[in-house]
C-alpha atoms as a printed R data frame, in Angstrom:
   type eleno elety resid chain resno       x       y       z
1  ATOM     1    CA   MET     A     1 -24.418 251.295 171.659
2  ATOM     2    CA   VAL     A     2 -23.522 247.597 171.465
3  ATOM     3    CA   LEU     A     3 -20.689 246.474 169.178
4  ATOM     4    CA   ASP     A     4 -18.998 243.220 168.239
5  ATOM     5    CA   ALA     A     5 -15.696 243.069 170.160
6  ATOM     6    CA   ASN     A     6 -13.860 241.981 166.974
7  ATOM     7    CA   GLY     A     7 -15.710 244.226 164.543
8  ATOM     8    CA   THR     A     8 -13.614 245.507 161.654
9  ATOM     9    CA   ILE     A     9 -14.389 247.446 158.532
10 ATOM    10    CA   MET     A    10 -13.015 244.510 156.538
11 ATOM    11    CA   ASN     A    11 -15.604 241.982 157.791
12 ATOM    12    CA   ASP     A    12 -19.340 242.532 157.411
13 ATOM    13    CA   ASN     A    13 -20.322 238.878 157.935
14 ATOM    14    CA   LEU     A    14 -23.210 238.760 160.433
15 ATOM    15    CA   GLY     A    15 -22.728 235.011 160.988
16 ATOM    16    CA   ASP     A    16 -19.951 235.519 163.551
17 ATOM    17    CA   VAL     A    17 -21.316 238.598 165.350
18 ATOM    18    CA   PHE     A    18 -20.620 238.578 169.131
19 ATOM    19    CA   GLU     A    19 -18.753 235.258 168.769
20 ATOM    20    CA   ASP     A    20 -15.751 236.497 170.756
21 ATOM    21    CA   GLY     A    21 -17.407 239.023 173.049
22 ATOM    22    CA   VAL     A    22 -19.459 242.180 173.262
23 ATOM    23    CA   MET     A    23 -18.498 245.826 173.664
24 ATOM    24    CA   ALA     A    24 -21.037 248.244 175.132
25 ATOM    25    CA   LEU     A    25 -20.711 252.032 175.070
26 ATOM    26    CA   ALA     A    26 -22.834 254.608 176.880
27 ATOM    27    CA   SER     A    27 -22.432 258.347 176.581
28 ATOM    28    CA   ALA     A    28 -24.071 261.417 178.100
29 ATOM    29    CA   ASP     A    29 -23.631 264.995 176.905
30 ATOM    30    CA   LEU     A    30 -24.649 267.859 179.189
31 ATOM    31    CA   LYS     A    31 -24.882 271.421 177.931
32 ATOM    32    CA   VAL     A    32 -23.465 273.948 180.430
33 ATOM    33    CA   LYS     A    33 -23.036 277.734 180.540
34 ATOM    34    CA   PRO     A    34 -20.146 278.497 182.904
35 ATOM    35    CA   PHE     A    35 -19.820 282.276 183.381
36 ATOM    36    CA   GLY     A    36 -22.510 282.706 180.710
37 ATOM    37    CA   LEU     A    37 -20.372 281.030 178.018
38 ATOM    38    CA   PRO     A    38 -21.790 278.072 176.057
39 ATOM    39    CA   GLY     A    39 -20.099 274.701 176.528
40 ATOM    40    CA   HIS     A    40 -20.663 271.039 177.222
41 ATOM    41    CA   GLN     A    41 -19.461 268.188 179.412
42 ATOM    42    CA   ASN     A    42 -19.312 264.618 178.110
43 ATOM    43    CA   LEU     A    43 -19.120 261.375 180.068
44 ATOM    44    CA   THR     A    44 -18.540 258.071 178.248
45 ATOM    45    CA   PHE     A    45 -18.449 254.524 179.621
46 ATOM    46    CA   ALA     A    46 -17.046 251.520 177.763
47 ATOM    47    CA   TRP     A    47 -17.309 247.852 178.797
48 ATOM    48    CA   SER     A    48 -16.256 244.627 177.098
49 ATOM    49    CA   ASN     A    49 -16.264 240.963 178.054
50 ATOM    50    CA   LYS     A    50 -13.679 239.948 175.435
51 ATOM    51    CA   ASP     A    51 -10.670 238.051 176.783
52 ATOM    52    CA   ARG     A    52  -7.572 240.231 176.549
53 ATOM    53    CA   THR     A    53  -3.878 239.718 177.219
54 ATOM    54    CA   SER     A    54  -3.006 240.338 180.847
55 ATOM    55    CA   LEU     A    55  -0.888 243.397 181.602
56 ATOM    56    CA   ILE     A    56   0.794 241.644 184.534
57 ATOM    57    CA   GLN     A    57   4.556 241.633 183.951
58 ATOM    58    CA   ASP     A    58   4.925 237.891 183.427
59 ATOM    59    CA   PRO     A    59   7.130 236.605 180.563
60 ATOM    60    CA   SER     A    60   4.728 233.751 179.900
61 ATOM    61    CA   ASN     A    61   2.033 236.319 178.983
62 ATOM    62    CA   ILE     A    62   4.189 237.546 176.093
63 ATOM    63    CA   ALA     A    63   4.924 233.975 174.990
64 ATOM    64    CA   ARG     A    64   1.238 233.068 175.222
65 ATOM    65    CA   HIS     A    65   0.280 236.086 173.140
66 ATOM    66    CA   LEU     A    66   2.890 235.316 170.466
67 ATOM    67    CA   LEU     A    67   1.934 231.645 170.317
68 ATOM    68    CA   THR     A    68  -1.812 232.184 170.078
69 ATOM    69    CA   THR     A    69  -2.000 235.265 167.850
70 ATOM    70    CA   ARG     A    70  -1.583 235.043 164.135
71 ATOM    71    CA   PHE     A    71   0.404 237.922 162.658
72 ATOM    72    CA   PRO     A    72  -0.607 238.487 159.003
73 ATOM    73    CA   ARG     A    73   2.838 239.559 157.760
74 ATOM    74    CA   LEU     A    74   4.675 236.745 159.522
75 ATOM    75    CA   GLY     A    75   2.189 233.943 158.922
76 ATOM    76    CA   ASP     A    76   1.656 231.669 161.921
77 ATOM    77    CA   PRO     A    77   4.804 231.869 164.096
78 ATOM    78    CA   GLY     A    78   3.464 229.231 166.537
79 ATOM    79    CA   PRO     A    79   5.499 226.073 165.676
80 ATOM    80    CA   ILE     A    80   8.823 227.851 165.154
81 ATOM    81    CA   LEU     A    81   8.368 230.102 168.168
82 ATOM    82    CA   THR     A    82   7.346 227.112 170.317
83 ATOM    83    CA   GLU     A    83  10.583 225.334 169.406
84 ATOM    84    CA   ILE     A    84  12.688 228.425 170.198
85 ATOM    85    CA   LEU     A    85  10.960 228.940 173.545
86 ATOM    86    CA   GLU     A    86  11.292 225.264 174.483
87 ATOM    87    CA   ASN     A    87  15.037 225.489 173.930
88 ATOM    88    CA   MET     A    88  15.545 228.830 175.677
89 ATOM    89    CA   ARG     A    89  12.947 228.820 178.462
90 ATOM    90    CA   PRO     A    90  10.859 225.680 178.972
91 ATOM    91    CA   SER     A    91   8.475 227.355 181.445
92 ATOM    92    CA   CYS     A    92   7.231 229.737 178.725
93 ATOM    93    CA   SER     A    93   6.626 227.100 176.063
94 ATOM    94    CA   SER     A    94   3.299 225.752 177.303
95 ATOM    95    CA   PRO     A    95   0.711 228.509 177.569
96 ATOM    96    CA   SER     A    96  -1.690 228.201 180.474
97 ATOM    97    CA   SER     A    97  -4.630 230.421 181.252
98 ATOM    98    CA   HIS     A    98  -4.423 232.788 184.216
């Protein structure tokens, strides 16, 4: 199965399909009878090429995520958060890609 990495139930627009990456899923189901009892084993693989936030414990990763992600309930925190980070920790204020 191939899916859009950003697919949501709220957006069915095919114009931006695979714009931000692809997610591929493969699954195999094997019927088994251990000790004569019916059962199954399942193996699933998932792969995506979408850029994600790094899990490395680096404070700039959190700042980068907050500055580049728009939170619907807060609006766009970018300009205000940039100003706060510049005052408190200048090294976190300019996001750079790792």
